[in-house]
C-alpha positions in Angstrom: 177.7 106.2 374.3 174.1 106.3 374.8 171.8 108.3 372.9 168.9 110.0 374.6 165.8 111.2 372.6 164.5 114.5 373.6 161.0 115.4 372.3 161.1 118.7 370.6 158.2 121.0 371.3 156.9 122.7 368.2 158.3 126.3 368.3 155.6 128.8 368.9 155.3 131.6 366.6 156.2 134.8 368.1 153.1 137.0 368.7 153.5 140.4 367.2 152.2 143.1 369.4 151.5 146.6 368.4 152.2 149.1 370.9 149.0 151.1 371.2 148.8 153.7 373.7 145.6 155.3 375.2 146.2 158.5 373.5 146.3 156.9 370.1 143.0 155.0 370.9 141.3 158.3 371.9 142.0 159.7 368.6 141.6 156.5 366.3 138.2 155.3 367.6 136.2 158.6 367.0 138.0 159.0 363.6 136.9 155.5 362.6 133.4 156.1 363.6 133.2 159.3 361.8 134.4 157.8 358.6 131.9 155.0 359.0 129.1 157.5 359.4 130.2 159.6 356.4 130.2 156.4 354.3 126.9 155.3 355.4 125.0 158.6 355.2 124.3 158.8 351.4 122.6 155.4 351.5 120.2 156.2 354.6 116.7 157.3 354.1 116.1 160.9 355.1 113.4 162.2 357.2 111.0 164.3 355.4 110.7 167.8 356.5 107.0 168.3 355.8 104.4 165.5 356.3 102.6 166.7 353.2 105.4 165.8 351.0 104.5 162.0 351.3 101.0 162.9 349.9 102.6 164.8 346.9 104.9 162.0 346.0 103.3 160.0 343.0 103.7 156.4 342.4 102.8 154.2 339.5 99.9 151.9 340.0 98.7 149.0 337.9 95.6 147.4 339.5 93.1 145.7 337.2 89.3 146.0 337.5 87.6 143.3 339.4 86.9 142.2 343.0 87.7 144.9 345.5 89.4 142.8 348.1 92.4 141.7 345.9 92.6 145.1 344.5 93.0 146.6 347.9 95.6 144.1 348.9 97.5 144.8 345.7 97.1 148.6 346.3 98.7 148.1 349.8 101.6 146.3 348.4 102.3 148.8 345.5 101.8 151.8 347.7 103.9 150.4 350.6 101.2 151.3 353.3 99.3 149.5 355.9 95.5 149.2 355.1 92.9 148.0 357.3 89.5 146.7 356.3 87.0 143.9 356.9 87.2 141.4 354.1 83.6 140.2 354.8 82.2 143.7 354.3 83.9 144.2 350.9 83.0 140.8 349.7 81.0 141.2 346.4 82.0 144.7 345.7 84.0 145.5 342.7 86.4 148.3 341.5 87.0 149.8 338.2 90.8 149.4 338.7 93.6 151.9 338.7 96.3 152.6 336.2 98.7 155.5 336.1 100.6 158.0 338.5 98.8 159.0 341.6 99.5 160.1 345.1 98.9 157.4 347.8 95.6 159.0 348.8 94.5 159.8 345.4 94.9 156.2 344.3 93.0 154.8 347.2 90.0 157.2 346.6 90.0 156.4 343.0 90.1 152.7 343.7 87.1 153.0 346.2 84.9 155.3 344.1 81.5 153.8 343.7 82.0 151.2 346.3 80.2 152.9 349.2 83.5 153.2 351.1 85.9 156.1 351.7 89.4 156.1 353.2 90.5 157.7 356.4 94.0 157.8 358.0 94.5 156.7 361.6 97.8 156.5 363.4 100.0 155.7 360.3 97.6 153.5 358.5 94.7 153.7 356.2 91.2 152.4 357.0 87.9 151.9 355.1 84.9 153.7 356.4 81.5 153.5 355.0 80.1 156.5 353.1 76.8 157.7 354.8 74.1 157.3 352.3 70.8 159.3 352.0 69.1 157.2 354.5 71.8 157.6 357.1 71.8 161.3 356.9 69.9 163.4 359.7 66.3 163.9 358.9 65.2 167.4 357.8 61.7 168.9 358.2 59.1 166.9 356.2 58.3 168.5 352.8 54.8 169.2 351.7 53.6 168.0 348.4 51.5 170.6 346.8 50.7 174.0 347.9 48.5 175.7 350.6 45.8 178.2 349.5 44.7 180.7 352.0 40.9 180.6 352.5 
């Protein structure tokens, strides 16, 4: 008697299939998306109905008095806004600082008080513009010193 060795192949696990019909998919997919949206909506940021509401929202600011450039950079971080300015032009300028609850615009105007600059809003960001001084204003008619006496 001879013995023959037959190599055994490992038995494949039976693949389980779930019979899914097209009709079931047409119902299940939109339901799954709807449930996903309903779960995600409470955490989503909502669009503001009025653009002025952003100005009415008050934030806490804590900016120490000192050099204007680092104060402006800290302001932009705390307010969460984009602020454009030329660092060379604000070099040497100081600010009195800012502490308390302000709107974004009030805070920037308070920070810039006495520096010779004002803020303007352009295409979603704030920019610093120089405040025109008395020498920059249009000339008016010359004033007469003294009075004229008719002869």
